[in-house]
N, C-alpha and C positions, 0 to 999 in steps of 0.2 A: 449512429452511436455518437454521443457527445464526448467531448474531451475528458470530462470527469469520469465517464463510464469506461473509456479506453484506458486511462491511467489506472483506475481502480482495478480493472480486469488484469492489467499487466502486473500490478502489485500482488494480486491474489495468485496469479500464475507463478510468480517467483516464490511467493511464500509456500505454496503447495509443493513446488518442485523441491524445496528444502525440507519439507516435512514439518513445518512450523505451524502451530495452531494460532488462531486469531488471539487467543488468551495470552500465549507466550509472546507474540509480537507486541501486543498491547502493553505488557509489562516492560518489555525492552524499550519501548518508545515513551512510556509514561502516559499512556492514554487508556481509556476503557475499551473493552472488547467490542462493545456496541458501536463505538465511533469507527474502529477499524473496519468492522463489517459494513457499515454504511458507506465508508469511503470506497471500499472494494466494489460495492454494488453500484456506485455512482449516485447514491441517494443524496449525498452531500458533497459539496466541493471543498476540497482541502487546499490550503495555501501552499505555496511552493516550499516554504520552510518545513511544513508538516510532511509533505510528500518526500522531501529530501531526508528528513529524520527517519521515516519508515524505510526508505530505500537503503539508507546506511545501516539500519538495524538488521536488514536482510543481506548485508554484505554487497549491496549493489550501489548504483548511483542514479541520480535523477535522469541523467542522459541515457543510461541503459534502460531505464523504465520507459522512457519516451520511445525508444527504438523497439521495445518488446512487442508492441502491437502494430 
């Protein structure tokens, strides 16, 4: 599993644990739902700033996301 896939899976896990939809998360972060889905699936690599924004929108941190998987 690539780093993008691991981080994406960790973000998806955190999001699902909180009961947040990809649509809601996308609105919080200012992205579209498709981009969130592709990041979670590891289909696209997101920059550190983007991953950090997503983590913060989930009440988490980049460091916690990295430790999740």
